[in-house]
C-alpha angles and dihedrals in degrees: 000000000000120000089247092054091046090052090048092051090049092047090054090051088049088058089057090052090049090052090055091046089056101035099050097055092038091054091046093050100041102028126231092274086075102031096049093053129078092278094227106175093225091052093046097043094247141356118310091252091052092056100051132070118280092255093050088048089053090050090053090051092045090053092049090047090055091052088056094046093045092061094060093039090052090052091050091050092047093048091049094044099042092046090048092234101133108148134164087264094055091043091052091048090052091053091045089053092051093045090049092051090050091051092043094067098065090033090060097035093054097037097243103182129221091001094072091060094044091050090049089051092052091056093043092048092049090053093049091048090053091054092047092047089055090056095052 
């Protein structure tokens, strides 16, 4: 398996971990009567993020952010892999993305400003660089 595909696989597993990091405190804070239902804001008395603690709300947003970032990173890995253009640069970018996503979780959960945005930027930049490298 290429380094890029390995990083992608680990990033997908990180998404599973992020789901648990969000779901466990959300269930503890809200109870299963709310979390097992359809989660309609009107029925709950607000959106899920509005009903949990600030930190749990941040974990929800961090998980959703990773879903969004993972889409673009997956495209970058597929382009590099399917075009057989894996290089030390693309491999490094893949690992930078994964490292940034790992660092993003505590940065978001604990409200580290401006570090959260800088960490996000490192992961996004690494993904864009992978895409650009595939075009060269």
